[in-house]
C-alpha positions as CSV (number, residue, x, y, z in Angstrom):
1,X,0.0,0.0,0.0
2,X,1.2,3.5,-0.7
3,X,1.5,6.4,1.6
4,X,2.9,9.9,1.3
5,X,5.2,11.7,3.7
6,X,3.6,13.1,6.8
7,X,6.1,16.0,7.0
8,X,3.9,19.0,6.4
9,X,6.7,21.2,5.0
10,X,7.4,18.6,2.3
11,X,3.7,18.4,1.6
12,X,3.3,22.2,1.4
13,X,6.2,22.4,-1.1
14,X,4.7,19.7,-3.2
15,X,1.3,21.4,-3.1
16,X,2.7,24.8,-4.2
17,X,4.9,23.4,-7.0
18,X,2.1,21.2,-8.4
19,X,-0.4,24.0,-8.5
20,X,2.0,26.6,-10.0
21,X,4.7,24.9,-12.0
22,X,2.6,23.8,-14.9
23,X,3.9,20.2,-14.4
24,X,1.0,18.9,-12.5
25,X,-2.6,18.6,-13.8
26,X,-4.2,21.5,-15.6
27,X,-6.2,23.0,-12.8
28,X,-6.9,26.5,-14.3
29,X,-10.2,25.6,-16.1
30,X,-11.4,23.6,-13.2
31,X,-10.8,26.1,-10.4
32,X,-12.3,29.6,-10.9
33,X,-10.7,32.4,-9.0
34,X,-13.8,34.4,-8.1
35,X,-15.3,34.4,-4.6
36,X,-18.8,35.4,-3.6
37,X,-19.6,36.0,0.1
38,X,-16.6,33.9,1.1
39,X,-17.4,30.9,-1.2
40,X,-16.3,29.8,-4.6
41,X,-18.4,31.8,-7.1
42,X,-19.2,28.7,-9.1
43,X,-21.2,27.1,-6.3
44,X,-23.5,30.0,-5.6
45,X,-25.9,29.1,-8.5
46,X,-24.5,25.6,-8.8
47,X,-25.8,22.2,-7.7
48,X,-24.5,18.8,-6.7
49,X,-25.2,15.3,-8.0
50,X,-24.1,12.4,-5.8
51,X,-22.5,9.6,-7.7
52,X,-22.7,6.0,-6.3
53,X,-20.1,4.5,-8.7
54,X,-20.6,0.9,-7.4
55,X,-24.3,0.8,-8.2
56,X,-24.5,3.2,-11.1
57,X,-23.7,0.7,-13.9
58,X,-23.4,-3.1,-14.2
59,X,-19.6,-2.7,-14.4
60,X,-19.5,-0.3,-11.4
61,X,-16.4,1.5,-12.8
62,X,-15.3,5.0,-13.6
63,X,-15.1,4.3,-17.3
64,X,-18.7,3.0,-17.4
65,X,-20.0,6.0,-15.4
66,X,-18.3,8.4,-17.9
67,X,-20.8,7.3,-20.5
68,X,-23.5,9.1,-18.4
69,X,-21.7,12.5,-18.4
70,X,-23.4,13.9,-21.4
71,X,-26.8,12.9,-20.1
72,X,-26.2,14.5,-16.7
73,X,-24.8,17.6,-18.5
74,X,-28.0,17.8,-20.5
75,X,-30.1,17.6,-17.3
76,X,-28.2,20.5,-15.9
77,X,-25.9,18.9,-13.3
78,X,-23.0,21.1,-12.5
79,X,-21.0,19.4,-9.7
80,X,-20.4,15.7,-9.3
81,X,-19.8,14.3,-5.8
82,X,-18.3,10.8,-5.9
83,X,-18.9,8.6,-2.8
84,X,-15.5,7.3,-1.5
85,X,-13.3,6.1,-4.3
86,X,-10.6,4.6,-2.0
87,X,-9.9,0.9,-1.4
88,X,-12.1,-0.8,1.2
89,X,-10.7,-2.7,4.2
90,X,-11.3,-6.5,4.3
91,X,-11.0,-7.0,8.1
92,X,-14.5,-6.9,9.7
93,X,-15.9,-6.1,6.3
94,X,-19.7,-5.8,6.1
95,X,-21.5,-7.6,3.3
96,X,-19.7,-8.9,0.2
97,X,-18.1,-5.7,-0.9
98,X,-17.9,-3.6,2.3
99,X,-18.6,0.0,3.2
100,X,-17.1,2.7,1.1
101,X,-16.5,4.5,4.4
102,X,-14.0,1.8,5.7
103,X,-11.0,3.2,3.9
104,X,-7.8,1.1,3.8
105,X,-5.6,3.6,1.9
106,X,-6.3,7.3,1.5
107,X,-4.1,7.8,-1.5
108,X,-5.2,4.8,-3.6
109,X,-8.1,3.9,-5.8
110,X,-10.6,1.1,-5.1
111,X,-9.6,-1.5,-7.8
112,X,-13.3,-2.3,-8.3
113,X,-13.7,1.1,-9.8
114,X,-10.6,1.1,-12.0
115,X,-7.1,2.6,-11.7
116,X,-5.7,6.0,-10.8
117,X,-5.3,6.7,-14.5
118,X,-9.0,5.9,-15.0
119,X,-9.9,8.3,-12.3
120,X,-7.7,11.1,-13.7
121,X,-9.2,10.5,-17.1
122,X,-12.8,10.8,-15.7
123,X,-11.9,14.0,-13.9
124,X,-10.4,15.3,-17.1
125,X,-13.5,14.4,-19.1
126,X,-15.8,15.9,-16.5
127,X,-13.8,19.2,-16.5
128,X,-13.8,19.4,-20.3
129,X,-17.6,19.1,-20.2
130,X,-17.8,21.9,-17.6
131,X,-18.4,19.9,-14.4
132,X,-16.8,20.5,-11.0
133,X,-15.7,17.3,-9.2
134,X,-15.8,16.6,-5.4
135,X,-14.6,13.4,-3.7
136,X,-15.9,12.0,-0.4
137,X,-13.3,12.1,2.3
138,X,-13.6,10.0,5.5
139,X,-11.5,11.7,8.1
140,X,-13.0,10.4,11.4
141,X,-11.9,6.8,11.0
142,X,-10.1,4.3,8.8
143,X,-11.0,0.8,7.8
144,X,-10.1,-2.0,10.2
145,X,-6.9,-3.0,8.3
146,X,-5.6,0.4,7.2
147,X,-1.8,0.3,7.1
148,X,-1.6,3.1,9.7
149,X,-2.7,0.5,12.3
150,X,0.7,-1.2,12.0
151,X,2.9,1.8,10.9
152,X,1.3,4.5,13.1
153,X,-0.7,2.8,15.9
154,X,-0.6,6.1,17.8
155,X,-2.9,7.6,15.2
156,X,-5.8,5.8,16.8
157,X,-8.0,6.2,19.8
158,X,-7.5,3.2,22.1
159,X,-9.6,1.5,24.8
160,X,-8.4,0.7,28.3
161,X,-6.7,-2.4,26.9
162,X,-4.8,-0.5,24.3
163,X,-6.9,-1.7,21.3
164,X,-8.1,0.7,18.6
165,X,-11.8,1.4,19.1
166,X,-14.7,1.5,16.7
167,X,-17.4,4.1,17.0
168,X,-21.2,3.6,17.1
169,X,-22.0,0.4,15.1
170,X,-19.2,1.1,12.6
171,X,-17.4,-2.1,13.6
172,X,-15.6,-2.2,10.3
173,X,-13.7,1.0,11.2
174,X,-11.2,2.3,13.7
175,X,-11.4,5.8,15.2
176,X,-8.6,8.3,14.6
177,X,-7.0,10.4,17.3
178,X,-6.9,14.0,16.3
179,X,-5.1,15.0,19.4
180,X,-2.0,13.6,17.7
181,X,-0.3,16.5,15.7
182,X,1.4,14.0,13.4
183,X,-1.9,12.5,12.4
184,X,-3.2,15.9,11.6
185,X,-0.3,16.7,9.4
186,X,-0.5,13.4,7.6
187,X,-4.2,13.7,7.0
188,X,-3.8,17.2,5.5
189,X,-1.0,15.9,3.3
190,X,-3.1,13.1,2.0
191,X,-6.0,15.4,1.4
192,X,-3.8,17.7,-0.6
193,X,-2.7,14.8,-2.7
194,X,-6.1,14.6,-4.5
195,X,-6.0,18.2,-5.4
196,X,-2.5,18.3,-6.7
197,X,-2.5,15.0,-8.5
198,X,-6.0,14.7,-9.8
199,X,-7.3,18.3,-10.0
200,X,-10.5,17.9,-8.0
201,X,-12.5,21.0,-7.0
202,X,-13.5,20.1,-3.4
203,X,-14.4,17.5,-0.8
204,X,-17.5,16.3,1.0
205,X,-16.2,15.3,4.5
206,X,-18.0,12.4,6.1
207,X,-19.0,12.8,9.8
208,X,-17.3,16.1,9.9
209,X,-17.9,16.6,13.7
210,X,-15.6,13.7,14.5
211,X,-12.2,15.5,14.0
212,X,-11.4,18.4,16.2
213,X,-12.2,22.1,15.6
214,X,-8.5,22.9,15.6
215,X,-7.8,20.3,13.0
216,X,-10.4,21.6,10.6
217,X,-9.4,25.2,11.1
218,X,-5.8,24.4,10.2
219,X,-6.7,21.9,7.5
220,X,-9.2,24.0,5.5
221,X,-7.0,27.1,5.7
222,X,-4.2,25.1,4.1
223,X,-6.4,23.4,1.5
224,X,-7.9,26.8,0.4
225,X,-4.5,28.5,0.1
226,X,-4.0,29.2,-3.6
227,X,-7.1,27.2,-4.7
228,X,-10.7,28.2,-4.8
229,X,-12.2,24.9,-3.5
230,X,-15.6,24.0,-2.0
231,X,-15.8,22.2,1.3
232,X,-19.0,20.4,2.4
233,X,-19.5,19.0,5.9
234,X,-21.7,16.1,6.5
235,X,-23.2,17.5,9.7
236,X,-25.3,20.4,10.7
237,X,-23.3,21.8,13.7
238,X,-22.9,25.6,13.5
239,X,-19.2,25.6,14.4
240,X,-18.3,23.9,11.2
241,X,-18.9,27.2,9.3
242,X,-16.6,28.9,11.8
243,X,-13.7,26.6,10.9
244,X,-14.0,27.1,7.1
245,X,-16.6,24.8,5.7
246,X,-18.7,26.4,2.9
247,X,-21.8,24.3,3.5
248,X,-23.4,21.9,6.0
249,X,-26.2,19.4,5.8
250,X,-29.8,20.6,6.3
251,X,-30.9,17.7,8.6
252,X,-33.4,19.8,10.6
253,X,-35.0,21.2,7.5
254,X,-35.1,17.7,5.9
255,X,-36.6,16.1,8.9
256,X,-39.4,18.8,9.0
257,X,-40.0,18.1,5.3
258,X,-40.6,14.5,6.0
259,X,-43.1,15.3,8.8
260,X,-45.0,17.7,6.4
261,X,-45.0,15.0,3.7
262,X,-46.5,12.5,6.2
263,X,-49.2,15.0,7.2
264,X,-47.9,15.2,10.7
265,X,-46.9,18.9,10.5
266,X,-48.3,21.9,8.6
267,X,-46.4,23.7,5.9
268,X,-45.9,26.7,8.2
269,X,-43.8,24.5,10.5
270,X,-40.9,25.1,8.1
271,X,-40.7,28.7,9.2
272,X,-39.6,27.8,12.8
273,X,-36.8,25.7,11.5
274,X,-35.6,28.4,9.0
275,X,-35.9,31.1,11.7
276,X,-33.7,29.1,14.1
277,X,-31.2,28.7,11.3
278,X,-31.1,32.4,10.7
279,X,-30.3,33.0,14.3
280,X,-27.7,30.3,14.9
281,X,-25.3,30.2,11.9
282,X,-23.3,32.8,10.0
283,X,-25.2,34.9,7.6
284,X,-23.1,33.7,4.6
285,X,-23.3,30.0,5.6
286,X,-24.6,27.6,2.9
287,X,-26.8,24.6,3.4
288,X,-27.0,21.4,1.4
289,X,-30.7,20.7,0.6
290,X,-32.0,17.3,-0.5
291,X,-34.9,14.9,-0.6
292,X,-32.6,11.9,-0.5
293,X,-28.9,10.9,-0.3
294,X,-27.1,7.6,0.1
295,X,-27.8,7.4,3.8
296,X,-31.4,8.4,3.7
297,X,-32.1,6.1,0.7
298,X,-30.4,3.0,2.1
299,X,-31.4,3.2,5.7
300,X,-34.6,5.4,5.8
301,X,-36.2,4.7,2.4
302,X,-35.9,8.2,1.0
303,X,-37.5,9.6,-1.0
304,X,-39.7,6.8,-2.3
305,X,-41.4,6.3,1.0
306,X,-40.6,9.5,3.0
307,X,-42.0,11.6,0.1
308,X,-43.9,9.1,-2.0
309,X,-45.5,9.6,-5.4
310,X,-46.6,13.1,-6.2
311,X,-45.6,14.4,-2.9
312,X,-41.9,14.3,-3.9
313,X,-42.2,17.1,-6.5
314,X,-43.0,20.2,-4.3
315,X,-40.2,19.2,-1.9
316,X,-37.8,18.8,-4.8
317,X,-38.8,22.3,-5.9
318,X,-38.3,23.6,-2.3
319,X,-34.8,22.2,-2.1
320,X,-33.8,23.8,-5.4
321,X,-35.2,27.2,-4.6
322,X,-34.7,28.0,-0.9
323,X,-32.3,30.7,0.3
324,X,-28.7,29.7,1.3
325,X,-29.2,26.5,-0.7
326,X,-26.9,24.2,-2.5
327,X,-29.3,21.6,-3.9
328,X,-28.4,17.9,-4.1
329,X,-29.7,15.1,-6.3
330,X,-28.8,11.6,-5.5
331,X,-28.0,8.9,-8.1
332,X,-31.2,7.5,-9.5
333,X,-33.6,10.2,-8.3
334,X,-34.1,11.3,-11.9
335,X,-35.3,7.8,-12.8
336,X,-36.6,7.4,-10.0
337,X,-35.1,4.4,-8.4
338,X,-37.9,3.3,-6.0
339,X,-36.1,1.1,-3.6
340,X,-33.4,1.2,-0.9
341,X,-30.1,0.7,-2.7
342,X,-28.0,-1.9,-0.8
343,X,-25.0,-0.4,0.9
344,X,-22.5,-3.3,1.2
345,X,-23.4,-5.4,-1.9
346,X,-23.8,-4.9,-5.6
347,X,-27.3,-3.5,-6.5
348,X,-27.2,-1.9,-9.9
349,X,-29.5,1.0,-10.7
350,X,-31.4,1.2,-13.9
351,X,-31.7,4.3,-16.0
352,X,-34.4,3.6,-18.6
353,X,-37.4,5.9,-17.9
354,X,-35.9,9.1,-16.5
355,X,-39.4,10.2,-15.5
356,X,-38.1,13.0,-13.2
357,X,-35.4,14.2,-15.4
358,X,-37.6,17.0,-17.0
359,X,-38.5,18.3,-13.5
360,X,-34.9,18.5,-12.4
361,X,-33.7,19.9,-15.8
362,X,-36.2,22.8,-15.5
363,X,-35.2,23.5,-11.9
364,X,-31.5,23.3,-12.6
365,X,-31.8,25.6,-15.6
366,X,-33.7,28.2,-13.4
367,X,-31.0,28.1,-10.8
368,X,-28.2,28.5,-13.4
369,X,-29.9,31.3,-15.4
370,X,-31.7,33.5,-12.8
371,X,-29.5,35.4,-10.3
372,X,-32.4,35.4,-7.9
373,X,-31.5,31.7,-7.3
374,X,-28.0,32.6,-6.1
375,X,-27.5,31.2,-2.6
376,X,-27.1,34.7,-1.2
377,X,-30.1,36.2,-2.9
378,X,-32.9,37.5,-0.6
379,X,-35.7,35.2,0.7
380,X,-39.1,36.6,1.6
381,X,-42.2,34.7,2.7
382,X,-45.5,35.6,0.9
383,X,-48.9,35.9,2.5
384,X,-51.6,33.5,1.1
385,X,-54.1,33.2,4.0
386,X,-53.4,29.4,3.8
387,X,-50.0,29.3,5.4
388,X,-50.7,25.9,7.0
389,X,-51.1,24.4,3.5
390,X,-49.3,26.6,1.0
391,X,-45.7,27.5,1.3
392,X,-45.0,30.6,-0.7
393,X,-41.9,32.8,-1.0
394,X,-40.0,35.1,-3.3
395,X,-36.3,35.2,-4.0
396,X,-34.7,38.4,-5.4
397,X,-31.4,39.7,-6.5
398,X,-31.4,43.3,-7.9
399,X,-34.1,43.2,-10.6
400,X,-34.2,39.5,-10.9
401,X,-37.0,37.7,-9.0
402,X,-38.5,34.2,-8.6
403,X,-41.8,33.5,-6.9
404,X,-42.4,29.9,-5.6
405,X,-45.8,28.5,-4.7
406,X,-46.0,25.0,-3.1
407,X,-49.0,23.0,-2.1
408,X,-47.9,20.7,0.8
409,X,-51.2,18.9,1.1
410,X,-53.0,16.0,-0.7
411,X,-56.0,18.2,-1.7
412,X,-56.3,21.0,-4.3
413,X,-56.0,24.5,-2.9
414,X,-57.1,28.0,-4.1
415,X,-55.6,31.1,-2.6
416,X,-54.6,34.7,-3.4
417,X,-51.2,36.3,-2.8
418,X,-51.5,39.9,-1.6
419,X,-47.8,40.9,-1.3
420,X,-46.3,43.7,-3.4
421,X,-43.5,41.4,-4.4
422,X,-46.0,40.2,-7.1
423,X,-45.5,42.8,-9.7
424,X,-45.1,42.6,-13.4
425,X,-44.8,40.0,-16.1
426,X,-43.3,36.6,-15.3
427,X,-43.0,33.2,-16.9
428,X,-44.2,30.0,-15.1
429,X,-41.1,27.8,-15.7
430,X,-42.9,24.4,-16.0
431,X,-45.7,25.5,-18.4
432,X,-43.8,28.3,-20.2
433,X,-46.9,30.4,-19.7
434,X,-46.4,34.2,-19.3
435,X,-48.6,35.9,-16.7
436,X,-48.9,39.3,-15.2
437,X,-48.6,39.0,-11.4
438,X,-50.1,41.7,-9.2
439,X,-51.1,41.8,-5.5
440,X,-54.3,39.9,-5.0
441,X,-53.8,37.5,-7.8
442,X,-55.6,34.2,-7.3
443,X,-53.9,30.9,-7.8
444,X,-55.1,27.3,-7.9
445,X,-52.8,24.3,-7.2
446,X,-53.7,20.6,-7.4
447,X,-52.8,18.2,-4.6
448,X,-49.0,18.4,-4.1
449,X,-49.0,21.0,-6.8
450,X,-46.4,23.7,-7.5
451,X,-45.8,26.8,-9.6
452,X,-42.6,28.8,-10.0
453,X,-42.5,32.2,-11.7
454,X,-39.4,33.7,-13.1
455,X,-38.9,37.4,-13.7
């Protein structure tokens, strides 16, 4: 197994030379220099598509997935997030193939997916087609036979008997000790490797609250030096924004969406969650919004049971149009795949109908083309008189505006919007119909219906 030196000074030299000498990968086209509100400018009207390489094709390889790039580009996908691409430990392995999150070598490629050259070629193709690329990084723990267990046993948290510990029910992993400065430096070095050697644009960091605050503050500062990268934390703790993460997960918002979809809470219940968000995290903090992801699909049957049938659509619209948002689509949602994809075994998805692709394509085009969809554009609730059933709001940036009307009930609803934000001619993006919107205008939405007007 390969490792790279843990001396930070050597790592930093390699990082600087690779990014600036012209001898490393061509990173210029893949890493824009502009920043907006402290974040890479390209993410502010961007979106993320989570790629489950193992299950995406019968082959389960990078090369096979590459055949889908044009289709995803046509749908409007901007950023590809690949679930962990590293080798998987065999010790204490779960299922026949193991968990992606039990990494045995941070600087190698899972041979099931292909080779390092295959990965570099996929990144190259993605960049040429205009995509950004994120990889999934698993910093809290390694697999149960990672070479560090023999070479650097002091990198691990030990029990009273001196044995490396597992966390929760993750028995195929061993927890890392971030109180060890050498571990911190080594981890940072190995994270940098993927930027300098393969030209990726950012990372999604698994269980981001596991490592220490000091580690993240140091790590992200170094990773962002000289590169305009995007860092996503898989957690919703407010302090993650303070240490440099661009975005966190919207678990409270998602959990409320599930309750509304199930008829257990009213549409207006979303307001309390968003209000709390506004008072607890930094004003420029971004949130990843979703109706499903690999965890929610495999373990909680999202979104085919949590937002079944027609109820999925208004929540998909919500995740794509809320303020502060970076919207996520999980592999197969455009089909849709209506089952829990197995996590530790082969379970190939099928892409034959693509019934939801038009919905996502329309929403992704709106986000790309209307500045009112920028993550930092204003968000204002609209008054309908039916706030318990209809969730209505406007987004605005200068003269650009979007009005969103969502029926979060299983019955048709009629209502009027009185707000002055309704003014002038707009186009309803799904029908293409042009309408003049003025205060007092009446609307009618079917069960789980939605309408989005773009100015």
